[in-house]
C-alpha positions as CSV (number, residue, x, y, z in Angstrom):
1,M,18.0,-13.7,-4.3
2,D,18.8,-15.0,-0.8
3,A,17.2,-13.8,2.5
4,E,20.0,-11.3,3.3
5,Q,19.7,-9.7,-0.2
6,R,15.9,-9.5,0.2
7,K,16.3,-7.9,3.6
8,R,18.9,-5.3,2.2
9,L,16.7,-4.5,-0.8
10,G,13.7,-3.9,1.5
11,S,15.7,-1.6,3.7
12,E,17.0,0.4,0.8
13,T,13.5,0.7,-0.7
14,A,12.2,2.0,2.7
15,K,14.9,4.6,3.0
16,S,14.4,5.7,-0.6
17,G,10.7,6.0,0.0
18,F,11.3,8.2,3.1
19,K,13.5,10.6,1.1
20,F,10.9,10.7,-1.7
21,E,8.2,11.8,0.8
22,K,10.3,14.9,1.5
23,V,10.8,15.5,-2.3
24,V,7.0,15.4,-2.8
25,E,6.3,17.7,0.2
26,N,8.9,20.3,-0.8
27,S,7.8,20.2,-4.4
28,L,4.2,21.0,-3.6
29,L,5.1,23.7,-1.1
30,N,7.3,25.4,-3.7
31,F,5.2,24.6,-6.7
32,R,5.6,28.1,-8.2
33,I,9.3,27.4,-8.8
34,N,9.3,23.6,-8.8
35,S,8.3,21.8,-12.0
36,L,7.4,18.5,-10.2
37,G,5.1,20.2,-7.7
38,K,3.4,22.1,-10.6
39,D,3.0,18.9,-12.7
40,L,1.5,16.9,-9.7
41,L,-1.0,19.7,-9.0
42,I,-2.0,19.9,-12.7
43,E,-2.5,16.1,-12.8
44,T,-5.0,16.3,-10.0
45,G,-7.0,18.8,-12.0
46,I,-6.3,21.9,-9.9
47,D,-6.0,25.2,-11.8
48,I,-2.6,26.6,-10.8
49,E,-3.8,30.1,-11.3
50,N,-6.5,29.6,-8.6
51,I,-3.9,28.7,-5.9
52,I,-3.3,31.3,-3.3
53,D,-0.9,29.3,-1.1
54,I,0.0,25.7,-0.1
55,Q,0.7,25.0,3.6
56,K,2.2,22.0,5.3
57,L,-0.1,20.2,7.8
58,P,1.0,18.0,10.7
59,K,1.0,14.2,10.5
60,R,0.2,11.6,13.1
61,N,2.5,8.6,13.5
62,N,-0.4,6.1,13.3
63,E,-1.8,7.4,10.1
64,K,-1.0,6.4,6.5
65,S,-0.4,9.9,5.1
66,D,3.3,10.6,4.2
67,V,2.5,14.2,3.1
68,R,-0.3,16.5,4.2
69,V,-0.9,19.9,2.7
70,L,-3.6,22.5,2.8
71,I,-4.2,24.1,-0.6
72,K,-5.8,27.5,-0.3
73,L,-7.7,28.3,-3.5
74,K,-9.5,31.5,-4.4
75,N,-12.9,29.9,-3.9
76,N,-12.2,27.2,-1.3
77,D,-9.6,25.2,0.5
78,V,-8.7,21.5,-0.1
79,V,-6.6,19.1,1.9
80,F,-4.3,16.5,0.2
81,N,-3.5,13.5,2.4
82,I,-0.9,11.7,0.3
83,S,0.7,8.3,0.4
84,C,4.1,8.1,-1.4
85,K,5.5,4.9,-2.9
86,S,8.9,4.8,-4.5
87,Y,9.8,1.5,-6.2
88,G,12.5,-0.1,-8.3
89,D,13.6,-3.7,-8.4
90,A,11.3,-4.8,-5.5
91,S,8.3,-6.2,-7.2
92,F,6.1,-6.0,-4.1
93,N,5.9,-3.3,-1.4
94,Q,4.4,-3.5,2.0
95,I,1.2,-1.5,2.3
96,D,0.1,-2.5,5.8
97,K,1.2,-4.8,8.7
98,R,-0.2,-5.3,12.1
99,P,-0.6,-8.0,14.7
100,V,-3.6,-10.3,13.9
101,N,-5.4,-9.0,17.0
102,K,-5.4,-5.5,15.6
103,Y,-7.1,-6.6,12.4
104,A,-9.5,-8.8,14.4
105,E,-10.6,-5.6,16.3
106,I,-11.1,-3.6,13.1
107,F,-12.9,-6.3,11.1
108,N,-14.6,-8.1,13.9
109,F,-13.0,-11.5,13.0
110,P,-14.8,-14.5,14.4
111,D,-12.6,-16.4,16.9
112,E,-12.0,-19.3,14.4
113,V,-10.6,-16.8,11.8
114,T,-8.4,-15.1,14.4
115,V,-6.9,-18.4,15.6
116,A,-6.4,-19.7,12.1
117,L,-4.5,-16.5,11.1
118,K,-2.3,-16.7,14.2
119,K,-1.3,-20.3,13.2
120,F,-0.6,-18.9,9.7
121,T,1.7,-16.2,11.0
122,G,3.2,-18.3,13.7
123,E,1.9,-16.4,16.7
124,I,0.4,-19.8,17.7
125,N,2.8,-22.5,16.9
126,D,3.9,-26.0,18.0
127,G,7.3,-24.9,19.2
128,I,9.0,-26.6,16.2
129,N,7.7,-24.7,13.2
130,K,7.7,-20.9,13.3
131,R,4.7,-20.6,11.0
132,K,2.5,-22.7,8.7
133,Y,2.2,-22.3,4.9
134,F,-1.4,-21.6,4.0
135,D,-2.0,-25.1,2.7
136,Q,-0.6,-26.6,6.0
137,L,-3.6,-25.2,7.9
138,L,-6.5,-27.5,8.3
139,K,-9.0,-27.5,5.4
140,E,-11.7,-25.9,7.7
141,E,-9.3,-23.3,8.9
142,R,-8.5,-22.2,5.3
143,K,-12.2,-22.1,4.6
144,Y,-12.9,-19.9,7.7
145,I,-10.3,-17.4,6.4
146,L,-11.2,-17.3,2.8
147,E,-15.0,-17.1,3.3
148,Y,-14.7,-14.3,5.9
149,F,-12.2,-12.3,3.8
150,K,-14.6,-12.6,0.8
151,K,-17.3,-10.9,3.0
152,I,-15.0,-8.0,3.9
153,S,-12.7,-7.8,0.9
154,K,-13.9,-4.2,-0.1
155,E,-13.4,-3.0,3.5
156,I,-9.9,-4.5,3.6
157,I,-8.8,-2.8,0.4
158,E,-10.1,0.5,1.6
159,L,-8.3,0.2,4.9
160,L,-5.0,-0.6,3.1
161,F,-5.1,2.4,0.8
162,I,-7.1,4.9,2.8
163,G,-6.3,4.0,6.4
164,N,-8.6,4.1,9.4
165,G,-7.4,7.4,11.0
166,S,-9.1,10.7,10.9
167,N,-6.9,12.0,8.0
168,K,-7.7,9.5,5.3
169,I,-5.6,9.2,2.1
170,N,-7.1,10.8,-1.0
171,W,-4.1,10.7,-3.3
172,V,-1.2,8.3,-4.0
173,V,2.1,9.4,-5.6
174,L,4.0,6.7,-7.3
175,R,7.6,6.9,-8.4
176,K,9.3,4.5,-10.7
177,K,13.1,5.0,-10.2
178,E,15.3,5.7,-13.1
179,T,17.2,2.7,-14.6
180,P,19.8,2.6,-17.4
181,N,17.0,1.7,-19.8
182,E,14.1,3.8,-18.5
183,K,13.5,7.3,-17.3
184,E,12.0,8.1,-13.9
185,K,8.2,8.2,-13.8
186,I,6.2,10.1,-11.2
187,N,2.4,10.4,-11.1
188,I,-0.3,11.2,-8.6
189,L,-3.3,8.9,-8.6
190,P,-6.7,9.3,-7.0
191,V,-7.0,6.8,-4.2
192,S,-10.3,5.6,-5.7
193,F,-8.4,4.4,-8.8
194,C,-6.1,2.4,-6.6
195,I,-9.0,0.8,-4.7
196,D,-10.8,-0.2,-8.0
197,W,-7.5,-1.6,-9.4
198,A,-6.8,-3.7,-6.3
199,N,-10.3,-5.2,-5.8
200,G,-10.8,-8.8,-6.9
201,E,-11.1,-12.4,-6.1
202,V,-10.1,-13.8,-2.7
203,R,-8.0,-17.0,-3.3
204,E,-5.1,-19.1,-2.3
205,S,-1.9,-18.0,-4.0
206,K,1.8,-18.4,-4.6
207,I,3.5,-21.7,-4.8
208,H,6.7,-21.8,-2.6
209,R,8.7,-25.0,-2.0
210,G,5.8,-27.0,-3.3
211,H,3.3,-25.3,-1.0
212,I,0.4,-22.8,-1.5
213,S,2.1,-20.4,0.8
214,T,-0.2,-17.4,1.0
215,F,-3.6,-16.1,0.0
216,S,-4.7,-12.9,-1.8
217,V,-7.5,-10.4,-1.8
218,G,-7.6,-9.1,-5.4
219,K,-4.2,-7.8,-6.2
220,I,-3.1,-7.8,-2.6
221,K,-0.9,-10.6,-1.3
222,I,-1.2,-11.5,2.4
223,Q,1.6,-13.3,4.3
224,R,3.5,-13.6,7.6
225,K,5.8,-10.7,7.9
226,G,8.9,-12.5,9.2
227,G,12.1,-10.7,10.1
228,T,12.3,-8.3,13.0
229,P,10.9,-6.8,15.2
230,D,7.4,-8.3,14.7
231,P,7.8,-11.5,12.6
232,N,4.3,-12.8,13.5
233,S,2.4,-9.8,12.2
234,L,0.1,-10.2,9.2
235,Q,1.5,-8.3,6.2
236,F,-0.2,-7.0,3.2
237,K,1.8,-6.3,0.0
238,F,1.1,-5.0,-3.5
239,S,3.0,-4.3,-6.7
240,P,3.3,-0.5,-7.2
241,G,4.7,-1.1,-10.6
242,D,1.6,-3.0,-11.8
243,L,-0.6,-0.2,-10.3
244,H,1.5,2.5,-12.0
245,E,1.3,0.8,-15.4
246,A,-2.5,0.3,-15.1
247,Y,-2.9,4.0,-14.3
248,L,-0.7,5.1,-17.3
249,E,-2.7,2.8,-19.6
250,F,-5.9,4.2,-18.3
251,M,-4.7,7.8,-18.8
252,E,-3.5,7.0,-22.3
253,S,-6.9,5.4,-23.2
254,K,-8.6,8.7,-22.1
255,I,-6.4,10.7,-24.4
256,D,-7.1,8.3,-27.3
257,S,-10.8,8.5,-26.8
C-alpha cells in the first residue's frame, strides 16, 4: 500500500468512525425500540427494566468522549462517557496525538526527553531530514526516552484511553465492519479492560527500511504523525481489532467457566 492509499484509507476510517458515533448515540437514546441500544446497555450490566430515561449530554471539543449520555435509573443516575472506534482494513487506529510540548506539560518530561522526542518527530531537525528513525537518535537519547516512559507507562495508557478532561471515558464501543466473510461485530467494553489489555513493556519496535523506526508502550505504538496539518506531532496508535478479539475471548472464557 503506497502513501496515497494509506492516507485515503485513514480518511475513510475517520469518516466512518464519525458516522458510527451518531449510530451509537441514537441507538442508546432510542433503546426501547432499537436493538443495538438495548444490547449495548445489557452488555454493561444495566437492567433495562430499571431505566426511566436516557438523555444526551453535551461534549467538549477537547475531550475524548464521542458520546455522552445520562442514564436515569429508578434508584440512581449514571453517566456514560463513551469512546467509539470503528475499524476494518486499517490494522492500527490513532488514539491520541499532540505536539511534544503538550505531553511534556502533562507528564513533566525532563528537558532531555523533550528534546529527544522533538528530534524523533522532526520538530527539531537538521534542515535535510524531516525526522529521525528511533535508532537514528543518539544512544543516550533513546535511553532517556525509554527509561522515562517506563516510569510513566501506566499514566500514559490511562491518558490515551480515559483522557485528561473532566468527563473521563468509562466505556469503549468497538465495531468491526462487515466483510464478505464476516458479520459486523459491535461490543461495549469497560475502559478498565482496555487499559489492562494495553499495559506492557516499553521497547523499541518496528523495523522499517532496515531501521528500528518507532517505540512502543505495551500494545501502543508511538511514532511521528506525518501528513498535514501537524506532521511533527507525536502520535499514539493501537489495534482495535486485537483489543476486540481479546475482549471476545475474555467474555467467552467467562461463559465457559
